[in-house]
N, C-alpha and C positions, 0 to 999 in steps of 0.2 A: 940455432939462437933464436929467440922468440922474435916475432916479427909486430909491428902497429898498423893494423890492417882499415882503412878508410873505403867500405863500402856506399857505395854511392847509386841512388836509384830514384825513381818517382815511385815505383811500386814498393811501398812498404804496408806495416800496421799502422793503423787499423783498416789499409783495406784487405783484401782475400782475395786470393787467388795462388796458382802453381809458383809465379815470381816471388810472391812474398813469404811465400811458405819454404821454398827453396832458400832465400837469403838469411830468414829467421836460423834455420835447422843450422847451413854452414855456419853461422856466426856461431851458434852455440857449440858446436863441434869444434872451431879453431880455439873458443875461449878453452875448452875444454883440454885440447892439447897444447895450452900454454899460452897462447897468444894473445894480443889484446886486439879488441875490435870496437869499432865506432861505425855507426851509421849516418848518414846524412840525407834525408829526404826533404820535404817541403810540410809544410805546416798543414791542420788539420781541424781549422778552431769549429766545424759544425760536429766535427767527435770529441771536441775536447781535447785534442792534441797538437801543443805548440812549446817553443824554448827546447832545453834538454830536459829530456825524460831518461832513466833506468829502467832495464828491462831485466830480467832470469840473468841470473849470473854475471850480473853487473855491464850487462850491455850498453852501452852509452849511444842514444839515439840523439841528434841535431836535427831538429824540426825548423829549417829555415820559414823566414817570412817570404814566402815568394808566392806568385798567383798563380793560380793552375787552374785550367779548364777542362770540364767531362766531355770525354767521347764515350764511346761503346767499349772501346776496350781498357778503359779507366780514363784517369783523371790524370793528365802531364803538366808538367808547366811552360811557360811561353817561352820561345827564344829570346825574347826580350828583356829575361830574367839573366842574358849574359854577362852583360856590364858588371849588375850587382851583387853577383855572385861570387867573384874572385876576390874580392877584400872576404867575405865570409871564410870562404874556404882557404884562403891564405893563413886567416886566424885558427881555423879547426886544426890545418896541418902543423903548424909552429908550438900550440899549445898542445895538442896529443902526441907530438914527436912522431907523424904519420911517416910510414917505411915506404907502402905502398896504398896506392888509390885504384880501387877495383869496381868498375862500373856494371850493371846490371841492365839488360834489355836494348835494343834498336831503337825502340819510340820513347825512350826516357830522356827527354830534354836534359835535364839535370846531369845525367850518367855522361853525355858528351859534354858539356859544359866542364863538368871537373876533369876529365881524362886530360883536357886541352890545357887548363887551366894548371893540375897539377906536370904537364910536360914542360909547361914554361917555367916552373920551379924548380925542375930536375929531380921529382919524384917519379919513381917508375909506375906504370899504368897496367893494369890488367882488365879486358872487357870480355864479359861472359853474353853471349846470345842465347837466347830461349825461342825464339819464334823462326818461321818460313816467310817468305816473301816473295812475291813475283817480280817480272821483270817489263811487264808489256801497260800495267795500269800506271796513270800520272802519280798517284799516290806512292806507287812501288818505285817509279823512277825517281821522286823528290828523295823517298828515304836513303835510296840507295847512294845518292848525291853525297847526302850527309854522313852517310856510312863510310865513304870512300875516304871522305874526308878525315874523318874522327881517326881510321886506323893508320893514316897515317903518321900519328903521334901516338899510339899504343904500342905496348911492348911486346904484348903476346895476346892472344884471343884464343878464350876456350867457348865451346859447343857443348849442346847438351845431347846430340846424337851423330853420329857419322852422316847422316842426312842433312842435317845443321850445317855440318861442317862445310857441306860441298855448297850448300846453298850459299852460307856468310863468305866464303873463299870467292865466290864468282860476283856476288854482289858489291863486295869490298875491295874487288882486286887485290885480294891477301895472298903471299905465298904459302902453301900448305904446312910447309915446316913451322911458320909462326902460330899456326892453329892448333888446340889439342882438345881432346873429346874426352870429357868429363860427364858422365851421365845425373840425372837427377837421383832421390834416395827416397827412402820413407823411415819413419819412426815405427820400427816394431813393438814397441813399448806402449805407442799409443794405438795401433792400428793392426789388431788380432780378431779371429773369432770368438765365439763364447767359448769360455773355458771348457764347459760341458759337453761340446761336440770334441773332444780330445777320442782318437779312437775309433770314430764315427765317420760314415759316409753321409753325405747327403742324402741317398735315398733314405736312410735309415732313420736320418733325423728328421725329414720332415714328415715321412711317416708316422713315425712315435710321437713327434707334436701336433699331430692333424692340422698344419697348414700348406698352404697352397707355396708353391714356385714364387717368389716376388722378384722382379727386375727393376735396379735399381740406378738411377740417373744421376747423377751429380756435376751438374755444368752451368756455365752461364746461358741461358735461354736466347743465343743469338743465331743469326746464319751460319756465322763461321763455324760453330761447335754443332753444327747440325740440326737446328731446332725444327727446323721444317720437314727434316726427314722424321724425324719423331712425329710430327702430328700425322704423318702418312703412316708410320708403322702401329701405331697404338691400334687403332679402329681394326686394321687387316690381322693383325696377330689374335685378336680377340674373337674375331669371327671363327677361328681354327681351335684356339685353345681359351675358351671364356675363363678357366680356372687359374689362370695366370693373373698375379697382381703386378701392381706398378707403384713404385715411390720413385717421385722426382722432387730433386732438392735444387733450386736456384732460382733464378732471377734476370729478366731481360726483357727487351721489346717485342721476344715472339712467346712471353708467358701469356699474355691475351690470345696467341693464336692456340696453345697447348689447352686453355681454358675453354675455349669455344667448340675445340675438337669433344670434349669431356662432356660437353653439354648436349651437344648434337647427338651425340652415340650411346648418351645416358650411361656414362661408365662412372658415374660418383663413388661405386663401392668395388669399384676396380682400380682406379688410378686415386693415388692420395698425392697430391700439389702440396709441397713443404715449405717452398718458397724459399729465400735465401736462409743461407745456414752459415752460423759461424765456424770457423775453422776446430774450435775445439768442438763442436759437436756433430762434426762430420762423422767419426767413428763410428757413433753412436746410430746414424744413417744408415751407413753400410751393412750395421751389424743386423737391420731389420729384413735383407734378403740374402740370396744365394746367388743372382747372376747380374754382372754389370754390364751395363751397356753405354758405349760411348762412338759418338756417329759425328767427329769432328770433320771436316770437310780437307784441314788443313792442323798438322800439329807435329811439333820438332820432336816431341817426346813422350808428353802428356802423364804428368805423374800421377792423375788420379786412377788410371788402372794399376799401377804398382799399389796403390792404399788398397784399392777393393781386392786384389789379389791377396796382399798380405793381411785381409779380414777374411778369407776362403773362399772370395769370390770365383766362379768360373766368368772369364771375361771375354765379351763380344766386341769387336771396334772394327772402324773402317781401315781399309789398308792405305791410308796416305802418311806423307812423310815419314818421321822416324819412329812411328809407332809400330812396324812390323820388326823392327829391331829390341824390340822391350821385352818381350818374353817369347817362351818358346811354344809350339803350336799346342801341346796337349795342355796349357794353361791359357790359351787366347785363340778363338776363332776370328779368323779376318774375313771381311765383306767388303766389298765395293761401297763406294756410298751412293747407294741406290736403295730404294725400299725394297724391292723383289729380293736383291741379294741380301739386306741385313735381314730379311724376314728368313730367308732360307738358313742363315749361319745362327737363328735365335732358334730355330727349330730343333737343327741338328744339337744345338746346348740344351735344350731341353733333354734331347736323348742320352745326353753322355754325362751329365748334371750327377744323377743318382749315384756314381760310380767314383765322383771327386772327393778328395779327403781335405778338406777345407783346413786343417792344422798341417798337412803337407806343403800345400801352396803357401802358407806364412810362413816356415820354414826356409823354401827355396828361396824366396822374396827376400828373407831377411839375409839370407846368403847372398844374393843376386847385387843386392841394393843395401848398403848401410852408410850412415854419415860418416864414421869415422874413416873407412878410408876413401870416399870422396874428399873429405878435410884434407887426407895426407897427400893426395894426388894435388889438390890444388893448391898447399903449401911448396911442392915441387915445383910449381910453376912459378910461384912467388918467390923463390931460391933463383930459378931462373932468371928472369927480369932483374932482381937485384947485383946479379954479377954483370949485367951486359952494360954497356957504357950510354948515358943518356945522351940524345941525341943534340948537337948545337943547333944554333939559330939558324946557322946558313943550310946545314943538311934537312933542318925542318921546313924550310922555304923552298929548298930544292923540291922534295917530297912534292909539296904543294904545289909548286909550277906545273909537275907531270900530270897534273888534273885536266888541265885545257887551258886552252890559250884566254879564254875567259873566266870560267871557275876556280882554273888554277893562278890566276893573278889576283883575285879577290879573297881565295883563301891564304895565299900570301903576304897580303895586306892586314889580312886581321890578325895572322902571326906574328909578324911586326908590332904590329900597336898592343899586342897582348904582352908582349915581352917590354914595351915603353910602359904599359900601366903598370907591371912587375916592377919594374924600376921606381916609377914614382909611389908605390905602395912600400918598397924597402925605404925610402926616403922620409917617407910622412910615418909610415910605423914600423921601426928598425926592431929587428927580431929579438933581440936581447932587451928590449923594454917589454916585451910581450909575457906575460906571466905563464908559465906552464900549469896545465890543469892539474889538479888532484886526482891521483887514480883512486877510484872504489876498488878496494880488495877482492871484490866477490871474482873479478874477471880470471886471477889466478890461484883460486883456491884450490883448485884441482889438482895443482902442479906447485907448489911453494918451493921458492928457492932454498937451497939448503941453510944457506945464512938469515932467512927469516928477514931479506931485504924485499923491495917490491920490483916486479920484473920488469913493469915499465920503467923505473930509474935505472936500471941495468938496462934495459934494451939499446933505448937511444939517448946519450947525453948531449950531444951539443944540438942545438938549437938550427933549426933551417931558415934561411934568409928568406 
């Protein structure tokens, strides 16, 4: 039976990054499998994005009028949006006949708000975590507190790696049986090597084309992504391998530091600073090189190394988080997050590169990580939460009280208030007075019903209150 899924997150187009890519590609594949998907995020007036928009294959996006603040990790809505979001979300749930609310990313305020309100309305919820967080610093402690409360009301949790699963289960005090591991994936139709390289190895390719080895870096230039390490590694590698070229795509607070290194060591002909690159141009940037370098200090999966390997790269990455789980040793060299260790791995990669077949890497990544498999595994999670009995008000309050003497009482009070607000909304705006949205046929063109009717009409007839 097809589902109507509402995916909620602060991180979506026109923003760019791993989470945005994951949400879009997962949505497209769910649509291809015959489900309906709507995205809920906040408006981006600066980029001309507001109201209701349609994207590829009828993907419907609601850009809600919520205020957001810009941080290093991206822009997120304020917690003060909590009371104003409930009426909007309820209208969307009723109009679209939503079966499941799926939130993405721990640092997304909208995600937690939506799952909390959805649980109040009796709509099953799923949460996907994409990042790793600590336990000792103040920011992590506050985030973990919010996560623990949010997970009390979530039906099931999805993590992108086994390391991420352990981290999320510990931070949110979640039973492991409520957490599934579903990794990221890449689109082999977009990320692929040059077709002329079929049946050839990098040694033959570079020698024939008379071009040097080029190391590609595609990342936000921030401390967490290892930009400081990059600034140390570039001049040191240039001393021993002056023939190697660099292509660096990305922007961030450490971009100025990289530029200063280039100027100080006179590396203008060695390093090409591309700057911020839209998602659609990333494959072209990757195809400019043969080695990919990822130097994150913490990462739960790193979809960028999959995209690079799909383009035929030999990957060098730091041994952090869930990165060692992503690819086998013959496709990726691991290093400690230290300049000398990274240099050693890069030199070893330069020795191994001539024997690497780029199209062999592409074929293996296509087999390891594809969105069809990811979407089908996600649908199994949806089927599981739909079969579960929604928690009652007393169950939710009992779970909240288990969070602590003070914090638990506050959370229980907010849960009670949310149910009261829901009751008022039902009186002011009865569900039978809210018109259902007209479905765009694009979302089910891949698998039209035999009788020619709309899947949205067949999916869920009664309106939710």
